[in-house]
C-alpha positions as CSV (number, residue, x, y, z in Angstrom):
1,M,-75.5,104.8,-89.7
2,M,-71.9,104.2,-90.8
3,G,-70.1,107.5,-89.2
4,K,-67.2,108.8,-91.5
5,F,-63.6,109.1,-90.8
6,P,-61.2,112.0,-91.9
7,T,-58.9,111.3,-95.2
8,F,-55.7,112.4,-95.4
9,S,-53.9,113.1,-98.6
10,R,-50.1,111.5,-99.6
11,S,-48.8,114.8,-100.2
12,S,-49.6,115.8,-96.8
13,T,-47.7,113.5,-95.1
14,V,-44.5,113.9,-97.0
15,S,-44.9,117.6,-96.3
16,S,-44.8,116.9,-92.5
17,A,-41.7,114.9,-92.7
18,L,-39.7,116.7,-95.0
19,P,-38.6,118.9,-92.5
20,G,-37.4,116.1,-90.1
21,Y,-35.7,114.5,-92.6
22,L,-34.0,117.4,-93.8
23,T,-32.5,118.1,-90.3
24,L,-31.6,115.1,-89.7
25,C,-29.0,114.5,-92.8
26,L,-27.7,117.7,-91.6
27,A,-27.0,116.8,-88.6
28,L,-25.2,113.7,-89.9
29,L,-23.2,116.3,-92.3
30,V,-22.0,118.0,-89.1
31,H,-21.5,115.3,-87.2
32,R,-19.2,113.3,-90.1
33,L,-17.3,116.8,-90.7
34,A,-16.5,117.5,-86.9
35,S,-15.3,114.0,-86.6
36,A,-12.7,114.5,-89.6
37,Q,-11.0,117.0,-87.7
38,F,-7.7,116.2,-85.9
39,K,-4.6,118.4,-84.3
40,V,-1.3,116.5,-84.8
41,R,0.5,116.5,-81.7
42,G,4.4,115.9,-80.9
43,P,7.1,116.4,-77.7
44,E,7.3,119.8,-76.3
45,R,10.8,119.4,-75.7
46,P,13.1,118.6,-78.0
47,V,14.5,115.0,-78.7
48,A,17.8,114.5,-77.7
49,A,20.3,111.4,-79.7
50,S,24.2,110.9,-79.6
51,L,25.9,110.3,-82.7
52,G,26.2,107.3,-84.2
53,G,23.1,106.5,-82.2
54,E,19.5,106.3,-82.7
55,A,16.5,109.0,-82.2
56,V,12.9,108.3,-81.8
57,L,10.8,110.8,-82.9
58,S,6.8,110.8,-82.1
59,C,3.6,112.3,-82.9
60,H,0.1,111.3,-82.7
61,L,-3.5,112.6,-83.5
62,S,-5.4,114.2,-80.9
63,P,-8.3,112.9,-80.8
64,S,-7.4,109.9,-81.0
65,M,-8.1,108.3,-84.2
66,S,-7.0,105.1,-86.7
67,A,-4.2,106.6,-89.0
68,E,-3.8,103.3,-90.6
69,N,-5.7,104.6,-94.4
70,M,-3.8,108.3,-93.5
71,E,-0.9,109.8,-95.4
72,V,1.9,110.4,-93.2
73,R,4.9,112.4,-93.6
74,W,8.4,113.3,-92.0
75,F,9.6,116.0,-93.7
76,R,12.3,118.6,-93.1
77,G,12.1,122.9,-94.3
78,K,10.3,122.0,-98.0
79,F,7.3,119.6,-97.6
80,S,9.1,117.4,-101.3
81,S,12.1,117.0,-98.4
82,V,11.0,113.9,-97.4
83,V,12.1,111.6,-94.3
84,H,10.0,109.2,-94.4
85,L,6.7,108.6,-96.3
86,Y,3.4,106.2,-95.4
87,R,1.5,106.5,-97.6
88,G,-1.8,103.8,-98.6
89,G,-0.9,101.5,-95.7
90,K,2.9,101.4,-96.8
91,D,6.0,102.6,-96.1
92,Q,7.1,104.6,-99.8
93,Y,10.6,104.8,-100.0
94,G,10.9,106.2,-103.9
95,L,10.7,109.8,-102.8
96,Q,13.4,109.6,-99.4
97,M,16.2,111.8,-99.7
98,V,19.4,110.3,-100.0
99,E,20.7,111.2,-96.9
100,Y,18.1,108.7,-95.2
101,Q,17.6,106.1,-97.4
102,G,18.4,102.6,-95.5
103,R,18.3,104.9,-92.0
104,T,15.0,105.1,-91.3
105,E,12.0,102.7,-89.7
106,L,8.4,104.0,-89.1
107,L,7.3,102.0,-86.2
108,K,3.4,101.6,-86.6
109,D,2.5,99.5,-83.8
110,D,0.0,101.7,-82.2
111,I,-1.1,103.4,-85.3
112,T,-5.1,102.7,-85.1
113,N,-5.1,104.8,-82.0
114,G,-3.5,108.0,-84.3
115,R,0.2,107.2,-82.5
116,V,3.6,106.7,-84.5
117,F,7.4,106.8,-84.0
118,L,10.0,107.5,-86.6
119,R,13.3,106.2,-85.5
120,I,16.4,106.9,-87.5
121,H,19.3,104.9,-86.8
122,N,23.2,106.0,-87.2
123,I,22.6,109.4,-86.3
124,R,24.8,112.4,-87.8
125,P,25.0,115.9,-87.7
126,S,23.2,116.7,-90.6
127,D,20.2,115.0,-88.5
128,N,20.4,118.2,-86.1
129,G,17.0,120.3,-86.4
130,Q,13.7,120.8,-87.2
131,Y,11.4,118.4,-88.3
132,T,7.7,118.0,-89.4
133,C,5.1,115.8,-88.5
134,Y,2.2,115.4,-91.1
135,F,-1.3,113.7,-91.6
136,Q,-3.7,113.7,-93.8
137,S,-7.2,112.3,-94.5
138,S,-9.4,112.4,-97.2
139,V,-10.9,115.6,-95.7
140,S,-8.5,117.1,-93.4
141,Y,-4.8,117.9,-93.0
142,E,-2.5,119.3,-90.1
143,E,1.0,118.9,-89.2
144,A,3.1,119.3,-86.0
145,L,6.5,120.9,-85.6
146,L,9.7,118.5,-83.0
147,E,12.8,119.5,-82.9
148,L,16.3,116.9,-82.9
149,R,19.7,118.1,-80.9
150,V,22.0,115.7,-81.7
151,A,25.3,115.5,-79.5
152,G,28.6,113.8,-79.5
153,L,31.8,113.7,-76.9
154,G,35.0,113.7,-79.2
155,S,38.0,112.5,-78.3
156,A,40.3,112.9,-75.0
157,P,42.3,116.5,-74.9
158,A,45.9,115.8,-76.5
159,I,48.4,118.4,-74.9
160,S,51.5,119.6,-76.4
161,M,54.2,121.5,-75.5
162,E,55.0,123.9,-78.5
163,G,58.2,126.0,-77.4
164,H,58.9,129.4,-76.0
165,Q,57.3,132.1,-76.0
166,D,57.1,135.4,-74.2
167,G,59.5,134.2,-71.2
168,G,57.6,131.3,-71.3
169,V,55.9,127.7,-72.1
170,Q,53.5,127.7,-74.7
171,V,51.1,124.5,-74.6
172,V,48.9,123.8,-76.8
173,C,45.6,121.5,-76.2
174,Q,44.0,119.7,-79.2
175,S,40.5,117.9,-79.5
176,S,38.4,116.1,-82.5
177,G,35.1,114.6,-83.1
178,W,32.7,117.2,-81.4
179,Y,28.8,118.0,-82.0
180,P,27.7,121.2,-81.5
181,Q,30.8,123.2,-80.9
182,P,32.2,122.6,-77.6
183,E,34.0,125.0,-75.3
184,A,37.8,124.8,-73.8
185,V,39.0,126.2,-70.8
186,W,42.5,126.3,-69.0
187,R,42.5,125.7,-65.3
188,D,45.6,126.0,-62.8
189,H,45.5,123.0,-60.2
190,Q,43.1,124.8,-58.0
191,G,40.2,125.1,-60.5
192,Q,40.8,128.5,-61.3
193,R,40.0,129.4,-65.3
194,L,43.2,130.4,-67.1
195,P,43.0,133.0,-70.2
196,S,44.4,131.4,-73.4
197,V,46.5,133.5,-76.2
198,S,44.8,131.6,-78.8
199,E,41.9,129.8,-79.3
200,K,41.0,128.0,-83.0
201,T,37.4,125.8,-83.9
202,S,37.0,124.5,-87.2
203,Q,34.3,122.0,-88.8
204,E,35.8,118.9,-89.8
205,A,34.5,116.7,-92.8
206,G,31.4,115.0,-91.6
207,G,29.9,118.1,-89.6
208,L,31.8,117.4,-86.5
209,F,34.5,119.9,-84.7
210,Q,37.8,120.4,-84.0
211,T,39.6,122.7,-81.4
212,E,42.7,124.4,-80.4
213,T,43.3,126.5,-77.8
214,A,46.6,127.3,-76.6
215,I,48.7,128.9,-73.6
216,V,51.8,129.9,-72.2
217,L,53.2,129.1,-68.5
218,T,55.7,130.6,-67.4
219,E,58.2,129.8,-64.3
220,E,56.6,132.2,-61.9
221,S,53.3,130.6,-62.9
222,N,51.5,127.7,-62.4
223,R,53.5,124.8,-63.9
224,K,50.4,122.4,-63.8
225,V,47.2,123.0,-65.3
226,S,44.3,120.9,-67.3
227,C,42.8,121.4,-70.7
228,H,38.6,120.7,-70.2
229,I,36.9,120.7,-73.4
230,R,33.1,120.7,-72.7
231,N,30.0,119.8,-74.8
232,P,27.4,122.6,-73.8
233,R,24.2,120.1,-75.0
234,L,25.4,117.3,-73.0
235,N,26.7,119.0,-70.4
236,Q,29.7,116.5,-70.4
237,E,33.4,117.0,-70.3
238,T,37.0,115.9,-71.0
239,E,39.8,116.8,-69.5
240,S,43.6,116.1,-69.7
241,V,46.4,117.2,-67.1
242,I,49.9,118.6,-68.3
243,S,53.1,119.6,-65.5
244,I,56.1,121.0,-66.8
245,A,59.5,120.7,-65.2
246,E,61.5,123.6,-64.1
247,L,64.3,123.0,-66.6
248,F,62.2,123.3,-69.1
249,F,61.1,127.6,-68.5
250,P,63.8,129.8,-70.6
251,R,66.6,130.6,-67.9
252,V,68.4,134.2,-70.2
253,N,66.6,137.4,-70.0
254,A,64.5,137.4,-73.3
255,W,64.9,141.1,-73.6
256,M,68.9,140.7,-73.6
257,V,68.7,138.2,-76.5
258,S,66.2,139.8,-78.8
259,V,69.2,143.2,-78.5
260,W,72.2,141.0,-78.8
261,V,70.6,139.1,-81.8
262,S,69.7,142.9,-83.3
263,V,73.2,144.0,-82.9
264,A,74.9,141.2,-84.7
265,L,72.0,141.4,-87.4
266,L,73.1,144.9,-88.0
267,V,77.2,144.5,-88.1
268,T,76.3,141.3,-90.7
269,V,73.7,143.5,-93.1
270,I,76.6,146.6,-93.0
271,A,79.0,144.0,-93.7
272,V,77.3,142.4,-96.6
273,A,76.2,146.1,-98.2
274,S,80.0,147.0,-97.9
275,F,81.6,143.9,-99.6
276,C,78.8,144.1,-102.1
277,F,79.3,147.6,-103.4
278,W,83.2,147.0,-103.3
279,R,82.5,144.0,-105.9
280,Q,80.1,145.7,-107.7
281,Y,82.3,147.3,-109.9
282,H,84.5,144.5,-110.8
283,A,81.8,141.8,-111.6
284,K,79.8,143.6,-113.8
285,E,80.9,141.7,-117.1
286,T,80.8,138.2,-114.5
287,L,77.3,139.1,-114.0
288,R,76.4,140.1,-117.4
289,S,77.7,136.7,-118.7
290,A,76.1,134.6,-115.5
291,L,72.7,135.9,-116.3
292,D,73.6,135.0,-119.9
293,S,74.1,131.1,-119.2
294,E,70.7,131.3,-116.7
295,K,68.6,132.4,-119.5
296,E,69.9,129.7,-121.5
297,K,69.6,127.1,-118.7
298,L,66.0,128.7,-117.8
299,R,64.6,128.4,-121.5
300,S,66.2,124.5,-121.5
301,A,64.3,123.6,-118.5
302,M,61.4,124.6,-120.2
303,K,61.6,123.1,-122.6
304,Q,62.4,119.8,-120.7
305,Q,59.0,120.5,-118.5
306,K,57.1,120.6,-121.8
307,A,58.5,117.5,-123.0
308,D,58.0,116.0,-119.5
309,Y,54.3,117.6,-119.6
310,E,53.5,116.4,-122.8
311,A,54.7,112.5,-121.3
312,M,53.2,113.0,-118.4
313,K,49.3,113.4,-120.5
314,E,50.2,110.0,-122.5
315,L,51.5,108.2,-119.6
316,G,48.0,108.9,-117.5
317,L,46.2,108.1,-120.5
318,M,48.2,104.8,-121.4
319,R,48.0,103.3,-117.7
320,A,43.7,104.1,-117.3
321,R,43.3,102.1,-120.6
322,G,45.1,99.4,-119.2
323,Y,41.7,98.6,-117.0
324,A,39.4,98.5,-120.1
325,A,36.1,97.4,-119.5
326,T,33.2,96.0,-121.1
327,V,30.1,98.7,-121.0
328,T,26.8,98.2,-122.3
329,L,23.6,100.3,-122.2
330,D,21.3,99.1,-119.8
331,P,17.7,99.7,-121.1
332,D,15.4,98.9,-118.0
333,T,17.1,102.5,-116.9
334,A,16.2,104.2,-120.4
335,H,14.6,107.7,-120.8
336,P,11.2,106.8,-122.8
337,N,12.8,108.9,-125.1
338,L,15.9,107.4,-125.7
339,I,16.4,104.7,-129.2
340,L,19.4,102.0,-128.3
341,S,21.7,100.3,-130.5
342,E,20.8,96.3,-131.1
343,G,23.9,95.6,-129.3
344,R,23.5,98.3,-126.2
345,K,26.5,100.2,-127.3
346,R,24.5,103.7,-129.2
347,V,22.4,105.6,-127.9
348,R,20.0,108.5,-128.9
349,Y,17.2,110.7,-128.8
350,G,14.1,110.5,-130.3
351,N,11.4,113.2,-130.5
352,T,8.5,110.3,-130.0
353,R,8.2,108.8,-126.6
354,Q,7.6,105.1,-126.2
355,A,5.2,103.4,-124.1
356,L,7.4,101.8,-121.9
357,P,6.6,100.7,-118.1
358,D,7.4,103.9,-116.0
359,T,9.6,101.5,-113.1
360,P,11.4,102.9,-110.0
361,Q,15.2,102.4,-111.9
362,R,14.0,104.2,-115.2
363,F,14.9,107.9,-115.7
364,D,11.2,109.6,-116.4
365,T,12.3,113.6,-117.1
366,C,16.0,113.9,-118.3
367,A,17.4,111.6,-121.4
368,C,19.8,109.3,-119.6
369,V,20.9,106.2,-119.5
370,L,23.0,104.2,-117.1
371,G,25.4,101.3,-118.2
372,T,24.2,97.7,-117.1
373,E,27.7,96.6,-115.9
374,G,28.1,97.6,-112.3
375,F,31.1,98.3,-110.1
376,A,32.0,97.9,-106.1
377,G,35.6,97.6,-106.5
378,G,38.7,97.4,-108.9
379,R,39.8,100.1,-111.8
380,R,37.4,100.4,-114.7
381,Y,38.4,102.6,-118.1
382,W,35.4,102.9,-121.2
383,E,35.6,105.5,-124.0
384,V,32.4,106.9,-125.5
385,E,32.0,108.6,-128.7
386,V,30.8,112.2,-128.4
387,G,31.3,113.4,-132.3
388,D,30.0,117.0,-132.8
389,K,27.4,116.6,-130.2
390,T,26.1,120.1,-128.9
391,E,24.9,118.5,-125.5
392,W,26.6,115.9,-123.2
393,Y,26.8,114.3,-120.2
394,L,29.5,111.8,-119.0
395,G,30.6,109.8,-115.9
396,V,29.0,107.6,-113.1
397,C,26.8,107.5,-110.6
398,R,25.8,105.6,-107.7
399,E,23.6,103.1,-107.8
400,S,20.7,104.4,-105.1
401,A,21.4,108.1,-107.0
402,S,17.4,109.4,-107.8
403,R,16.5,108.9,-111.1
404,K,12.8,110.6,-110.9
405,A,12.1,114.3,-111.3
406,S,14.3,117.1,-111.0
407,F,17.8,116.1,-109.6
408,R,20.9,117.5,-109.5
409,T,24.2,115.9,-111.1
410,T,26.5,116.9,-108.5
411,P,28.6,114.9,-106.3
412,S,25.9,115.2,-103.1
413,D,23.6,113.6,-104.8
414,G,25.2,110.8,-106.2
415,Y,26.7,111.8,-109.8
416,W,30.5,112.3,-110.7
417,A,30.3,113.9,-114.4
418,V,31.2,116.4,-117.0
419,W,29.3,118.2,-119.4
420,L,29.3,120.1,-122.8
421,S,26.3,122.3,-122.6
422,Y,26.1,125.8,-124.6
423,G,29.3,125.7,-125.9
424,K,30.8,125.1,-122.3
425,Y,32.9,122.4,-121.0
426,Q,32.5,121.9,-117.5
427,A,33.0,119.2,-114.3
428,C,30.0,118.7,-112.4
429,T,30.9,120.2,-109.1
430,S,29.0,122.9,-107.1
431,P,29.6,125.0,-108.0
432,L,30.9,124.2,-112.1
433,T,34.5,124.1,-112.4
434,P,35.5,124.7,-116.6
435,L,37.6,122.2,-117.6
436,P,41.1,122.9,-119.3
437,V,40.2,122.3,-123.3
438,S,42.2,123.2,-125.9
439,V,41.2,120.9,-128.7
440,R,37.4,119.7,-128.8
441,P,37.2,115.9,-128.1
442,S,35.8,114.2,-130.2
443,R,36.2,110.9,-127.9
444,V,36.2,111.3,-124.0
445,G,37.7,108.2,-122.0
446,V,36.6,107.8,-118.3
447,F,38.2,106.2,-115.2
448,L,37.0,104.7,-112.2
449,D,39.4,103.6,-109.4
450,Y,36.9,103.0,-106.9
451,E,39.6,102.1,-103.7
452,A,41.1,105.4,-104.0
453,G,38.0,107.1,-104.4
454,E,38.6,109.2,-107.7
455,V,36.9,109.5,-111.4
456,S,39.3,110.7,-114.2
457,F,38.1,112.2,-117.2
458,Y,40.5,112.1,-120.7
459,N,40.2,113.8,-124.1
460,V,41.3,110.9,-125.9
461,T,41.4,113.5,-129.2
462,D,44.9,115.3,-127.8
463,R,45.7,112.7,-125.0
464,S,44.8,115.1,-122.6
465,H,43.8,114.8,-118.8
466,L,40.0,117.0,-118.0
467,F,39.4,116.4,-114.6
468,T,39.7,114.1,-111.7
469,F,36.7,113.7,-109.5
470,T,37.6,112.5,-105.3
471,D,35.7,111.0,-103.1
472,T,34.8,107.8,-101.2
473,F,33.0,105.1,-102.7
474,S,30.0,102.5,-100.2
475,E,27.9,100.9,-102.8
476,M,27.4,100.4,-106.5
477,I,29.2,102.7,-109.0
478,R,27.6,102.6,-112.3
479,P,28.3,104.2,-116.1
480,Y,26.0,107.6,-116.8
481,F,25.2,108.6,-120.0
482,R,23.1,111.4,-120.5
483,T,22.0,112.6,-124.4
484,G,20.9,115.7,-124.6
485,Y,18.0,116.7,-127.4
486,D,20.3,116.5,-130.6
487,A,19.6,113.5,-132.3
488,S,23.5,112.4,-132.7
489,P,23.9,109.7,-130.9
490,L,26.8,108.8,-128.0
491,T,28.4,105.5,-128.9
492,I,30.9,103.2,-126.6
493,C,33.9,102.4,-128.3
494,L,36.3,99.5,-127.9
495,V,39.6,99.9,-126.6
496,L,42.5,99.0,-127.6
497,A,44.5,98.7,-124.5
498,Q,47.4,96.6,-125.8
499,T,48.3,98.5,-128.7
500,G,48.0,101.7,-127.4
501,G,45.7,102.7,-130.3
502,T,42.1,104.9,-130.3
503,G,39.9,102.3,-130.5
504,S,37.1,101.9,-133.1
505,T,33.0,102.0,-132.1
506,M,31.0,99.6,-131.6
507,S,26.8,99.9,-132.2
């Protein structure tokens, strides 16, 4: 007789295995989430760097893991103030701040272990301060804050004698090119600190500091002193020494000199007052006649000054026209709503956005276009017909100036321009500068003097000068046009420099 074996159903087998399967999935999910978490670590102490040199900022992931496929962003203050950006496996320079362009390098030799280094070249005073190192993976992100301290030694102190003061000799010590603000100290031949009579520190262009301190030396005090200028961050200093000979000290009692000078002045004032009083009665008619003559001379001088001013205005415009240049519009930079003429001399705003490739050189938010020609030297002049447009911008910009998203049309952002907006003519400085417009310009002239660092604007309608920017150029400069949102065009004109005429327009 055959024995009976127990039978099991498929449903009972699945039911018994389900809890184990769920437990395994949950464990794998928790392991994955735990492994995706990380911290960003930076140096515990500030990083020191010298002016003109290099700085290397480092940060790494903890625990160690590869960051090749992460976004690594170095920024200052705001998330959008990008110093350097690594994303998608390569460096991205499109969003980098202008002041760091061409000066940063991300060292990725150890990126597979989550460690990166940012090298900044040609250190400037503006590089001083805090930086944020930011890592972002597909599921998490973290950041770390670190500080860069910039320092630089200035010039050797220059000591000079500025004359007699308070019965002694005033000696002035000057030095420049320091960062951060230095400390100035006078010391005698034994190294003891001496009190100064004045101290003045100012910040030069580029952020460097200049300091000046003065001391008065008397014959009874120290004749040999030294001026010490110290950088507190580097704890280093430079010094210069001066020794004043006995013959330079005043020998006359200063108090007696002041008394005799006061007496002499008093006698002179009394004599002059008496003479004027005696002459007053006898000189009334002569004075009246002289006043009438002076008034007439003044009127003539004012007329001549006005004539000279009008001639000077014409001379400036005529000089600029002697450097007339050919300027055309670059379609590769034009905003998709701009419509360029066939000859690339006229541009207007259209309501339909054209399907154009979004290249790095194309403006994507403002209705702008650049000139095809770029200038890296010499003098160039061109004229633009603005007609009755209610809004326009004209000027020049750096080749590397931002053309994406929102940007400011100011010299600090690489734009030198004037505009008409809301009925006001202004130069795009920070803050804005109103322009002296007495006659509405229907045509505007732009004159670029590259070596002199000048961009001048003229109202061709009344031949007057509007404004001149002064700066320093170090890269290619291109003409800049912005139409506003009305349909009227901007037209580049043909300049007849030889005859001094007002020129004609070209399509």
